[in-house]
MARBA-23770 format. One record per residue: x, y, z of N, C-alpha, C in turn; residue in three letters. Coordinates in steps of 0.1 Angstrom, whole numbers. Example, Ala and Ser with C-alpha at 12.3 -4.5 7.8 and 13.67 -1.06 7.14 Angstrom:
BEGIN
[[132, -57, 78], [123, -45, 78], [132, -33, 78], "ALA"]
[[128, -22, 71], [137, -11, 71], [129, 0, 79], "SER"]
//
This chain:
BEGIN
[[-71, 54, 118], [-65, 67, 118], [-58, 77, 113], "ALA"]
[[-45, 65, 109], [-37, 68, 107], [-38, 66, 91], "ALA"]
[[-45, 60, 86], [-53, 55, 73], [-55, 69, 68], "LEU"]
[[-68, 76, 79], [-74, 87, 71], [-66, 96, 71], "CYS"]
[[-57, 100, 85], [-46, 111, 82], [-35, 110, 68], "LEU"]
[[-29, 98, 66], [-24, 102, 54], [-27, 103, 39], "CYS"]
[[-40, 96, 40], [-52, 103, 22], [-53, 115, 27], "HIS"]
[[-56, 123, 39], [-53, 140, 39], [-43, 145, 36], "LEU"]
[[-36, 137, 37], [-21, 142, 35], [-19, 142, 20], "LEU"]
[[-18, 132, 16], [-18, 131, -2], [-32, 140, -8], "VAL"]
[[-44, 142, -7], [-58, 148, -9], [-50, 162, -7], "ARG"]
[[-47, 169, 6], [-43, 178, 5], [-32, 191, 0], "PHE"]
[[-19, 181, 1], [-5, 180, -4], [-1, 173, -17], "ILE"]
[[-5, 170, -23], [0, 167, -36], [11, 158, -39], "PRO"]
[[19, 174, -37], [33, 169, -41], [44, 162, -31], "ASP"]
[[32, 158, -22], [40, 143, -22], [40, 127, -24], "ILE"]
[[31, 129, -33], [21, 113, -43], [38, 110, -47], "GLN"]
[[45, 119, -53], [57, 108, -58], [68, 105, -47], "PRO"]
[[66, 107, -35], [76, 102, -27], [72, 92, -16], "LEU"]
[[59, 92, -18], [52, 79, -2], [41, 66, -16], "VAL"]
[[39, 74, -30], [30, 61, -35], [39, 59, -47], "LEU"]
[[39, 42, -47], [49, 34, -53], [46, 36, -63], "LEU"]
[[58, 43, -69], [61, 43, -87], [74, 38, -90], "THR"]
[[72, 26, -101], [77, 14, -103], [93, 17, -109], "PRO"]
[[90, 33, -111], [104, 34, -120], [113, 37, -111], "GLY"]
[[107, 44, -99], [114, 55, -87], [119, 42, -75], "ASP"]
[[114, 30, -75], [119, 21, -65], [132, 20, -61], "VAL"]
[[138, 18, -71], [153, 18, -73], [160, 30, -62], "LEU"]
[[158, 43, -66], [160, 56, -57], [154, 57, -48], "THR"]
[[145, 53, -47], [133, 58, -32], [128, 45, -26], "LYS"]
[[137, 37, -18], [129, 24, -15], [121, 25, -6], "PRO"]
[[125, 34, 0], [106, 31, 12], [97, 37, 5], "TRP"]
[[92, 37, -7], [82, 37, -12], [71, 15, -8], "GLN"]
[[86, 9, -11], [78, -3, -11], [72, -7, 6], "LEU"]
[[75, 5, 17], [66, 5, 32], [56, 17, 32], "GLY"]
[[59, 25, 23], [49, 38, 30], [37, 34, 16], "THR"]
[[35, 31, 7], [27, 27, -7], [18, 23, 0], "ALA"]
[[14, 11, 8], [3, 9, 19], [-3, 15, 26], "ASN"]
[[2, 30, 28], [-3, 37, 44], [-12, 49, 32], "LEU"]
[[-9, 53, 22], [-11, 66, 12], [-19, 56, 6], "PHE"]
[[-32, 65, 1], [-44, 61, -9], [-45, 73, -13], "ASP"]
[[-54, 73, -28], [-60, 86, -31], [-71, 85, -29], "THR"]
[[-79, 75, -28], [-94, 72, -32], [-100, 73, -15], "SER"]
[[-108, 78, -9], [-115, 84, 1], [-121, 64, 2], "MET"]
[[-132, 67, -11], [-139, 49, -8], [-130, 41, 1], "LEU"]
[[-117, 39, -11], [-108, 27, -4], [-106, 27, 9], "SER"]
[[-101, 36, 15], [-99, 42, 28], [-106, 37, 36], "VAL"]
[[-118, 42, 38], [-134, 37, 42], [-133, 21, 42], "LEU"]
[[-136, 16, 28], [-136, 4, 31], [-123, -1, 39], "SER"]
[[-111, 4, 38], [-100, -6, 41], [-101, -3, 57], "THR"]
[[-106, 7, 64], [-107, 11, 78], [-118, -1, 87], "CYS"]
[[-126, -1, 79], [-137, -12, 82], [-133, -21, 82], "ALA"]
[[-129, -28, 70], [-123, -44, 71], [-114, -44, 83], "MET"]
[[-105, -36, 85], [-96, -35, 96], [-102, -37, 109], "LEU"]
[[-109, -30, 109], [-118, -28, 123], [-126, -44, 127], "PHE"]
[[-129, -45, 119], [-136, -62, 117], [-127, -73, 119], "ILE"]
[[-119, -73, 115], [-109, -84, 113], [-100, -81, 126], "SER"]
[[-100, -69, 128], [-87, -67, 142], [-94, -71, 155], "SER"]
[[-108, -73, 160], [-113, -77, 171], [-111, -96, 166], "ALA"]
[[-113, -107, 157], [-113, -114, 158], [-96, -116, 161], "LYS"]
[[-88, -112, 153], [-69, -112, 151], [-70, -108, 169], "LEU"]
[[-74, -104, 180], [-71, -101, 193], [-71, -107, 201], "ARG"]
[[-79, -120, 194], [-82, -133, 202], [-70, -144, 200], "GLU"]
[[-65, -142, 192], [-56, -152, 182], [-44, -148, 182], "ARG"]
[[-36, -137, 183], [-28, -128, 178], [-23, -116, 191], "TRP"]
[[-10, -118, 188], [-7, -105, 201], [-3, -92, 194], "SER"]
[[-1, -77, 198], [-2, -72, 193], [13, -68, 185], "ALA"]
[[24, -78, 186], [37, -78, 182], [33, -90, 167], "ARG"]
[[29, -100, 170], [21, -109, 159], [18, -104, 146], "GLU"]
[[10, -95, 150], [-2, -89, 139], [5, -77, 131], "ALA"]
[[14, -70, 140], [22, -61, 135], [33, -64, 122], "LEU"]
[[37, -78, 129], [46, -86, 117], [39, -86, 105], "ARG"]
[[32, -90, 112], [21, -100, 95], [19, -87, 87], "TYR"]
[[11, -75, 92], [9, -68, 83], [19, -59, 78], "PHE"]
[[31, -61, 82], [45, -55, 78], [47, -64, 65], "LEU"]
[[49, -82, 70], [54, -87, 59], [48, -85, 45], "ILE"]
[[32, -84, 51], [20, -87, 37], [19, -70, 30], "VAL"]
[[21, -62, 35], [20, -50, 30], [33, -47, 22], "ALA"]
[[48, -51, 26], [60, -46, 18], [58, -63, 3], "ILE"]
[[55, -71, 8], [56, -79, 3], [48, -76, -12], "GLY"]
[[31, -79, -6], [27, -68, -18], [32, -61, -27], "GLN"]
[[32, -50, -20], [42, -37, -30], [55, -43, -36], "ALA"]
[[62, -52, -37], [74, -59, -40], [67, -65, -51], "PHE"]
[[57, -72, -49], [48, -82, -61], [44, -69, -68], "ALA"]
[[38, -60, -65], [33, -51, -74], [43, -41, -82], "SER"]
[[56, -41, -83], [68, -34, -84], [72, -47, -96], "TRP"]
[[73, -60, -95], [77, -70, -102], [67, -66, -107], "CYS"]
[[58, -70, -111], [47, -74, -120], [50, -63, -130], "VAL"]
[[47, -47, -125], [50, -40, -130], [64, -35, -145], "MET"]
[[68, -39, -134], [83, -39, -141], [83, -47, -153], "VAL"]
[[78, -61, -150], [77, -73, -157], [67, -72, -173], "VAL"]
[[57, -61, -172], [47, -56, -181], [50, -45, -184], "LEU"]
[[57, -37, -182], [70, -25, -189], [75, -36, -203], "TYR"]
[[89, -41, -192], [95, -50, -204], [86, -60, -213], "VAL"]
[[78, -62, -212], [66, -71, -223], [61, -62, -235], "LEU"]
[[55, -51, -229], [50, -42, -239], [58, -30, -242], "PHE"]
[[68, -29, -235], [75, -15, -239], [67, -2, -235], "ARG"]
[[58, 0, -226], [49, 12, -225], [52, 13, -214], "GLU"]
[[57, 32, -213], [63, 40, -199], [55, 40, -187], "GLY"]
[[38, 39, -193], [28, 42, -180], [33, 29, -168], "HIS"]
[[38, 21, -176], [37, 9, -162], [44, 10, -152], "PHE"]
[[60, 22, -156], [66, 26, -149], [67, 40, -141], "LEU"]
[[57, 42, -142], [50, 57, -138], [41, 55, -131], "PHE"]
[[33, 45, -131], [18, 47, -126], [20, 45, -107], "ALA"]
[[17, 53, -101], [15, 58, -89], [7, 50, -81], "ARG"]
[[3, 36, -71], [4, 28, -68], [3, 31, -54], "LEU"]
[[-12, 26, -48], [-9, 30, -33], [-26, 18, -29], "GLY"]
[[-29, 21, -11], [-36, 15, -7], [-35, 3, 3], "GLY"]
[[-43, -1, 9], [-40, -13, 12], [-47, -30, 8], "CYS"]
[[-46, -30, -9], [-51, -38, -10], [-45, -53, -6], "THR"]
[[-34, -51, -2], [-21, -63, 1], [-29, -61, 15], "GLY"]
[[-34, -60, 23], [-34, -59, 39], [-45, -73, 36], "ILE"]
[[-57, -62, 30], [-70, -69, 32], [-74, -80, 28], "VAL"]
[[-66, -79, 16], [-66, -93, 6], [-62, -106, 15], "GLY"]
[[-49, -100, 28], [-46, -112, 32], [-58, -116, 44], "GLY"]
[[-64, -101, 48], [-71, -112, 60], [-87, -113, 55], "LEU"]
[[-86, -117, 42], [-99, -119, 40], [-96, -133, 33], "ALA"]
//
């Protein structure tokens, strides 16, 4: 439900995209983007597939993990994935000297979904 709400916020209030989506050139001045980029997504198809994956996998996780362990896992994977994306985009900028690598807006729960797969 939170992912759908975040998607609606990005869709209907596009001015918040620079604040919440990961923009590699802005991470040093807006470090919260490492945490918020995984919650916000601009594609409805991606949001629906992420919600389905989280719903399906949460049933199996509840048997093995407590809610605290699951939350810790999701936070570590989400922030780790955002940090890795930031590092890759900065390296690509250094290698190719093209500004779109620093100012691309990245978002979505791909790291969490990949970690659950």
